[in-house]
Structure formats: structure tokens, C-alpha cells
N, C-alpha and C positions, 0 to 999 in steps of 0.2 A: 096312181100308184095305190096297191091294198094297203090296209092300216098294218098288216104285218109286214109288209115290204118298208114301208116309212118307221116301223118302230125299228128294224133292223138297221136303216141308214141314220137314224137317229143315234142309235147306241154306236154304230161307228163313228159318227162324227165326234160323240162325246168321249170315246175312247182316244182318237186322234188328238182332239182338243186338249184332254188332260194330260197327254204326253208332251204339247206344245207350249201349253199356257205360261211356264215360268220364263220360257224362252222370249216369248212375243211381249210378256210384261217387262222383262229386262230391256228389250229394244225399246218399248215405248218411253221407259223411263229415262233411256239415253237420249231420245229426242225431245221430251219435254222438261225434264228436270225437276219433276213435281211428283211424288208417291199418289197423291191423291188424283191428279189430273191422267197420271199413267193408268190408275185403276180405273176410271171413267171410260178411258179410251179402251183399255181392254173389255170392257162390258160392249161397247160399241162394235168393237173388233168381231167379238164373238157372234153378237147378233147379226152381223152383215156375214160372218162366215156361214153360219147356220142357215141364213137366207138363202147363200149362193152357194151351198155344200153341193146342189146338184152339177153345177160347173165344174168342180173339183174333179181332176183327172186322177181315178185310182192309180196308185203305184208311183204318183209323182211325190214330192215333197212336201208335205202337208205343212209344217212349220213354215218354209219358205213362202208358201201361198198365203199364211197368215200373215206374215210379215210383210208380205206386199200389201195386203189390205190395210194392216195397222199402220204402215208409213203414210197412205194417203188419208187416213183418219187423223194421224198425227199432222200433217202438213195443213190440212184443212183447220185443223185444231188452232194450230200457230199462225196461218193468215187471219183468222177470226179474232185472235188476241194478239194481234201485232202492236196494238196501241199500248198494251200493260206488259208485253214481251216482246222483244225486237225479234224478228225473224233472221235468223242467221242465213248465210249464203245457201240456197237451195243445193248446190252442189255437197255441201258438207253433210246434208240429210242422206243424200244419195249415197255418199261415201260410207256412212254408218251403216246403212242397210247393205252395202256391198260387203264390208267387213264381217256382218254377221251372218251373211250367208256363205262367205268363204271359210268361217270358222266351224258352220254347220255341215258343209261339205267335207272338211277334213275330219271332223268327228265321226261322220258317217263313215268315211274309210278307213279311219281306225277301227270301228265298231266291226266291219266287215272284215279286216285282216284280223283281228282277235277271234271272230267266229270262227273263220277258217283254221286260224291255229288251234283252237279247241277240237275240232273236228280230227284235224289232222294228226294231233296229239292220241286222240282216242283210237287212232289205226295202228298206234305203235306197241307193240308186245309188252307184257306186263313188266318185264326187267327193265326195259327201256323207259317205261313211265315210272317205275320206282327210283331211277337214277334221276330222272328229270324232278321229281319230287323230293329228294332228298336233297338236292343241289339248290332248286330254284323255291321251293316252299317252305322248306325246313332251313335252308340256310347253312346246311352243312360244307366245309370245306372239302376239298378233293380227298384229303388225306383221310377223314373221317369217313366220307363214301367208301372209300378202298378199304377201310377197317369195317366198317359195317358188312359191306358185301363179302369180303374175304379175297378182295382182287387186289391187283397192284395200283397204285397212283399212276402210273404210267397208261396202264389197261384202261383205267375210268377215263383218263383223258381221250383216248382214242375212242372208245365208246361214245364219249359224249360230243365228240367231233362228228361221227357217225349219224348220231340222233340229230344234232342240228343240221347237217346235210339233208337227211330225210325230210326233216320239218319243212326246211328251205325248199326243196323241190317240190314237195306236195302242196306249199302256201303257192309258190309261182305258178304250178299247174293249174290251180284251182281258180286263181284270180285271172289267169291267162284265158281260162276258156269261161269264165263267168259264172262256174258252178260254186256253189257253197257246200261242199260235199267232202 
């Protein structure tokens, strides 16, 4: 691998690691219940991740990959120190990892939906965006929105229902087709 390619790959690693570091540290702390040990294990995990980064499949979940490595590091640590720290049922540690992964997947789904919502909102005309802004960003009640826009409260309700329907269909269409546009 050329020096330039290696530099790009290292840059990619450190960018991904920077986004995942806090979550991996939290996971390690949940495993070992000691901040200093969790920090040490994080350093060992980061070194192993960097060393094995060529095996990481681009496009897959970097944090999940890191947590898998961290879990193995933590279990080895706990086994080595089992005299001073009793090792709990290994299934418990597996369950902790599963819960962490499940939470990450849910956060990713929510982030994807939010990104789609933002893009769908941009497709609305200016008047519809203004109503959404008045209602959800500025917190105006329907009567105030009607007053500001010089329309009836019933008309604003109908318009908001139409906007919600447009956004719902746009989001569903984008999620169903896997497009984030």
C-alpha cells in the first residue's frame, strides 16, 4: 500500500474511531466497573482495531465492530483478574453487548428517519415550511398561526394535516426504497 493510501486509511480509521470512542468506553466500563481499567482496555481495543482495520468491511457498523473487539478484550481481562474480581456469568456479558448493539441499531434507524424527514421537509413549498416552523420550532398555537398568516384556524388545521400526510408518504417512500433523498 502506498504511503498516501495508508495515510488516507489511517485518517479514515481515526475519524470513525473518534465517533465511536465514547460508546466503546461506556461499554467497557459496563463490563469492568472501573474507570481506569476501562480506559486501559480502550487503549488496547483501539490498538487492536487499528492493527486489524484492513479486515473491517467498509459500510458496516464500525462501532459494533469495535465493541466486539472490546468485549473480547474485557472478557480476557476479567478472566486474568478473576482472583481479585469474580467473573460473572459470561452470558451476562454477552447480554450487555447485545443490548448495546440493539441500542446502536435503534439510534441508527432514528438518525436515518430524521435525515429523511429533513430532506422531505425541504421538498415542501415555502408556505408549508413556514407553517411547520411556526407550529413546531416556534411553538405557536393554531390560533396564533392563523392570526399571523391571516387564515382561519380550521384552514390551518387542514393545511397541517395535508403537510403531515405529504411528509408521511415521502418518508415511507424513501425508507421503502432505501433512498435517503
